[in-house]
C-alpha positions, 0 to 999 in steps of 0.5 A: 393335820395327820401324820402318814406312815402305813396309811396314806392321806386319804385313808387307804391302807398301805398295800401288802409287802409283795405289792409295789404300791404304798397307796393305790391311785386315788384323788382326794375327796375334799377341796384342797390338800396341803402335803408336807413330805420328808423327801423320800421318793414315791409320790406320783401324779397322773396329769390326764386322769381320764386317759388310758393308760395312765401316765405317771410322773414322779413328784420331786421333793423341793425343800421347804415346799408343800405339795398342793393337791386339788380335790374332787370338790374343787373340781365340781365347783369349777366344772373341771377348770381345776381338776382333782389330782390323781396320785399314788405312792409307790413303795420303796425300801425307805420309810416315807412319812408325810403330813397332810392338811385337808381343807374341806367346806362345812358339811352343810355347804352346797357344792355346785358349779360356780356361775363363772365356770359354766355357760350355755355351751359348757353346762355344769357337769356335776349335780349339786351336793352337800359337802357332808353328803358327798364325803360320807358317800365317798368314805362309804365306797372306800371302806366297804 
């Protein structure tokens, strides 16, 4: 787990003071993210990430509950049956802290569409990739 303050759960640096974003729109790269939040508002999700313009909804705090984000690798495994969660954090005047647990497969694990998630009329949408290779490429793009 990682505590989150100035940096959000995917490693994006918080926006400058004159910006309205604490963390810009992104999806998590791995399989599943469990997020414990402190109740300060700001987390928003977009249910239909492929539609423009994006429509954002506030995630309301439920005491004692975790936010569960589906990550990009689970989307690849399930051929978009489970979609990764596009989310962002809006800045406000209160400090906001969260703690995330990232569940990712081993780096040598082959991430490819599960047989039960594809058919002749619904072929795999993503090419197979090793988990470690996928994460390295995503981090490389993020931090260039």
